[in-house]
TILOKOL-854589 format. One record per residue (C-alpha): residue number from 1; x, y, z; residue in three letters. Coordinates in Angstrom, 2 decimals. Last residue first. Example, Ala and Ser with C-alpha at 12.3 -4.5 7.8 and 13.67 -1.06 7.14 Angstrom:
! TILOKOL-854589
(2, (13.67, -1.06, 7.14), 'ser')
(1, (12.30, -4.50, 7.80), 'ala')
This chain:
! TILOKOL-854589
(178, (-12.13, 20.64, -7.26), 'unk')
(177, (-8.67, 22.08, -7.35), 'unk')
(176, (-5.08, 20.98, -7.35), 'unk')
(175, (-4.76, 18.94, -4.17), 'unk')
(174, (-7.84, 17.56, -2.43), 'unk')
(173, (-6.95, 16.88, 1.20), 'unk')
(172, (-6.71, 14.53, 4.17), 'unk')
(171, (-8.11, 11.19, 2.94), 'unk')
(170, (-6.24, 11.80, -0.30), 'unk')
(169, (-7.33, 13.25, -3.64), 'unk')
(168, (-4.91, 14.41, -6.33), 'unk')
(167, (-5.49, 16.72, -9.28), 'unk')
(166, (-4.29, 17.24, -12.84), 'unk')
(165, (-2.29, 14.01, -13.18), 'unk')
(164, (1.12, 14.16, -14.81), 'unk')
(163, (2.13, 12.21, -17.90), 'unk')
(162, (5.35, 10.20, -17.87), 'unk')
(161, (6.77, 9.53, -21.34), 'unk')
(160, (9.56, 12.13, -21.19), 'unk')
(159, (10.88, 10.77, -17.90), 'unk')
(158, (9.87, 11.76, -14.39), 'unk')
(157, (11.74, 12.68, -11.24), 'unk')
(156, (9.15, 13.07, -8.50), 'unk')
(155, (8.91, 16.53, -7.02), 'unk')
(154, (9.57, 16.92, -3.30), 'unk')
(153, (6.77, 16.87, -0.73), 'unk')
(152, (5.88, 13.27, -1.55), 'unk')
(151, (2.32, 11.93, -1.50), 'unk')
(150, (1.88, 8.20, -0.77), 'unk')
(149, (1.56, 8.90, 2.97), 'unk')
(148, (-1.65, 10.83, 2.25), 'unk')
(147, (-3.38, 7.75, 0.83), 'unk')
(146, (-4.00, 7.92, -2.88), 'unk')
(145, (-6.53, 8.81, -5.55), 'unk')
(144, (-5.31, 10.48, -8.74), 'unk')
(143, (-7.50, 12.78, -10.81), 'unk')
(142, (-6.96, 13.05, -14.56), 'unk')
(141, (-9.21, 15.81, -15.84), 'unk')
(140, (-10.85, 15.35, -19.23), 'unk')
(139, (-10.33, 17.03, -22.59), 'unk')
(138, (-8.71, 14.17, -24.51), 'unk')
(137, (-5.29, 13.03, -25.62), 'unk')
(136, (-4.02, 9.62, -26.73), 'unk')
(135, (-0.99, 10.22, -24.47), 'unk')
(134, (-3.28, 9.63, -21.47), 'unk')
(133, (-3.71, 5.96, -22.46), 'unk')
(132, (0.03, 5.49, -22.94), 'unk')
(131, (0.72, 7.09, -19.55), 'unk')
(130, (-2.02, 4.95, -17.95), 'unk')
(129, (-0.55, 1.68, -19.21), 'unk')
(128, (3.11, 2.56, -18.54), 'unk')
(127, (3.79, -0.87, -17.06), 'unk')
(126, (5.80, 0.29, -14.06), 'unk')
(125, (3.23, 0.17, -11.26), 'unk')
(124, (2.52, 3.87, -11.29), 'unk')
(123, (4.75, 6.77, -10.37), 'unk')
(122, (2.96, 10.08, -10.57), 'unk')
(121, (3.90, 13.75, -10.70), 'unk')
(120, (0.88, 16.01, -10.39), 'unk')
(119, (2.55, 18.96, -8.67), 'unk')
(118, (1.86, 17.73, -5.12), 'unk')
(117, (3.92, 14.60, -5.70), 'unk')
(116, (2.69, 11.06, -6.18), 'unk')
(115, (3.76, 7.51, -5.31), 'unk')
(114, (2.26, 4.06, -6.01), 'unk')
(113, (-0.50, 4.80, -8.48), 'unk')
(112, (-4.20, 4.67, -9.23), 'unk')
(111, (-6.11, 7.12, -11.48), 'unk')
(110, (-9.67, 8.40, -11.31), 'unk')
(109, (-11.40, 9.92, -14.36), 'unk')
(108, (-14.64, 11.81, -13.70), 'unk')
(107, (-16.40, 12.81, -16.91), 'unk')
(106, (-16.95, 16.53, -17.57), 'unk')
(105, (-15.02, 16.57, -20.84), 'unk')
(104, (-15.27, 13.13, -22.36), 'unk')
(103, (-13.67, 9.82, -21.41), 'unk')
(102, (-13.54, 7.17, -24.12), 'unk')
(101, (-15.41, 3.86, -24.13), 'unk')
(100, (-14.30, 0.63, -25.83), 'unk')
(99, (-16.98, -1.98, -26.58), 'unk')
(98, (-15.20, -3.28, -29.71), 'unk')
(97, (-12.12, -3.52, -27.46), 'unk')
(96, (-13.39, -6.69, -25.84), 'unk')
(95, (-15.42, -7.50, -22.76), 'unk')
(94, (-14.89, -9.75, -19.75), 'unk')
(93, (-14.76, -7.08, -17.07), 'unk')
(92, (-11.39, -6.82, -15.32), 'unk')
(91, (-9.88, -7.60, -11.89), 'unk')
(90, (-6.16, -6.81, -11.95), 'unk')
(89, (-3.42, -9.39, -11.35), 'unk')
(88, (-1.52, -8.56, -14.56), 'unk')
(87, (-2.58, -11.91, -16.06), 'unk')
(86, (-6.12, -10.67, -15.61), 'unk')
(85, (-8.37, -11.60, -12.69), 'unk')
(84, (-11.96, -12.07, -13.78), 'unk')
(83, (-14.91, -9.73, -13.28), 'unk')
(82, (-18.45, -10.81, -14.08), 'unk')
(81, (-20.92, -8.15, -15.18), 'unk')
(80, (-24.34, -8.03, -13.44), 'unk')
(79, (-23.65, -4.74, -11.65), 'unk')
(78, (-22.56, -3.07, -14.91), 'unk')
(77, (-19.02, -2.18, -15.97), 'unk')
(76, (-18.60, -0.20, -19.18), 'unk')
(75, (-15.34, -0.61, -21.06), 'unk')
(74, (-11.98, 1.17, -20.87), 'unk')
(73, (-8.85, 0.55, -22.93), 'unk')
(72, (-5.24, -0.27, -22.13), 'unk')
(71, (-2.19, -1.01, -24.24), 'unk')
(70, (1.15, -1.65, -22.56), 'unk')
(69, (2.36, -4.12, -25.17), 'unk')
(68, (0.00, -6.87, -24.14), 'unk')
(67, (-3.47, -5.85, -23.00), 'unk')
(66, (-4.95, -4.06, -20.01), 'unk')
(65, (-8.71, -3.71, -19.53), 'unk')
(64, (-9.84, -0.62, -17.69), 'unk')
(63, (-13.14, -0.03, -15.87), 'unk')
(62, (-16.00, 2.31, -16.76), 'unk')
(61, (-18.98, 3.06, -14.50), 'unk')
(60, (-22.04, 4.84, -15.88), 'unk')
(59, (-23.74, 6.99, -13.28), 'unk')
(58, (-27.25, 6.33, -12.01), 'unk')
(57, (-26.50, 7.61, -8.47), 'unk')
(56, (-26.93, 4.11, -7.06), 'unk')
(55, (-24.49, 2.85, -9.72), 'unk')
(54, (-21.98, 5.52, -8.70), 'unk')
(53, (-22.42, 4.54, -5.05), 'unk')
(52, (-21.62, 0.89, -5.82), 'unk')
(51, (-18.49, 1.92, -7.75), 'unk')
(50, (-17.45, 4.24, -4.92), 'unk')
(49, (-17.84, 1.43, -2.41), 'unk')
(48, (-15.66, -0.87, -4.53), 'unk')
(47, (-12.94, 1.76, -4.98), 'unk')
(46, (-10.70, 0.77, -2.04), 'unk')
(45, (-7.57, 2.92, -2.02), 'unk')
(44, (-4.98, 0.23, -2.71), 'unk')
(43, (-3.97, -2.38, -0.10), 'unk')
(42, (-5.58, -5.27, -2.03), 'unk')
(41, (-6.39, -4.35, -5.64), 'unk')
(40, (-8.94, -1.70, -6.48), 'unk')
(39, (-11.20, -1.88, -9.51), 'unk')
(38, (-10.01, 1.14, -11.49), 'unk')
(37, (-11.81, 4.31, -12.49), 'unk')
(36, (-13.68, 6.06, -15.26), 'unk')
(35, (-16.92, 7.54, -13.91), 'unk')
(34, (-19.50, 8.61, -16.49), 'unk')
(33, (-22.34, 11.11, -16.22), 'unk')
(32, (-20.32, 13.58, -14.18), 'unk')
(31, (-22.07, 16.55, -12.54), 'unk')
(30, (-22.11, 15.17, -8.99), 'unk')
(29, (-18.62, 13.74, -9.27), 'unk')
(28, (-17.03, 16.99, -10.51), 'unk')
(27, (-19.04, 18.95, -7.94), 'unk')
(26, (-17.49, 17.01, -5.10), 'unk')
(25, (-19.46, 15.28, -2.33), 'unk')
(24, (-19.00, 11.82, -3.89), 'unk')
(23, (-15.23, 12.36, -4.24), 'unk')
(22, (-14.59, 13.61, -0.73), 'unk')
(21, (-16.82, 10.84, 0.65), 'unk')
(20, (-14.86, 8.19, -1.27), 'unk')
(19, (-11.57, 9.55, 0.10), 'unk')
(18, (-12.88, 9.35, 3.67), 'unk')
(17, (-14.20, 5.83, 2.97), 'unk')
(16, (-10.78, 4.76, 1.69), 'unk')
(15, (-9.14, 6.09, 4.85), 'unk')
(14, (-11.54, 4.14, 7.08), 'unk')
(13, (-11.28, 0.93, 5.02), 'unk')
(12, (-7.47, 1.07, 4.93), 'unk')
(11, (-7.39, 1.70, 8.69), 'unk')
(10, (-9.61, -1.34, 9.30), 'unk')
(9, (-7.68, -3.56, 6.89), 'unk')
(8, (-4.46, -2.74, 8.74), 'unk')
(7, (-1.77, -0.78, 6.91), 'unk')
(6, (1.55, -2.63, 6.62), 'unk')
(5, (1.19, -3.21, 2.86), 'unk')
(4, (0.48, 0.46, 2.27), 'unk')
(3, (3.54, 1.52, 4.27), 'unk')
(2, (5.71, -0.93, 2.30), 'unk')
(1, (4.37, 0.28, -1.04), 'unk')
């Protein structure tokens, strides 16, 4: 996190744009009807440009809403929707679980995190929201987005509840397929 926090806004924007271009030029993006992703917080890979591009490309955008007890669900996010900061500090659409959307095979599902390894290991922000969501199952690929300095060469030690991502995209490479 320290390296991310020390990154200038210009470098963050450049690296985020490189990641966005990798995603938009990929077959998985081009064939996806729905994009499940997160609304970036400061110093994360910036997803705002990707969201705008997805709308331009007539793709449905889904954002998460986190609830007490580590529960998380996804809802559609339209250009006219208002986002408010949750108690977890994340910007979320103001919708309820009756509008919940589930990823399907062929959808693009992008995952945030703090540290990753090249074998899909992931350390998030400690709440277990994504691990609990992934534990529900589904036939979709979990693709993490991160800056290259967030990727460790050695495997991350994980516990029984940690669920690996299938692929990882940085500004330098796409690890695990395309």
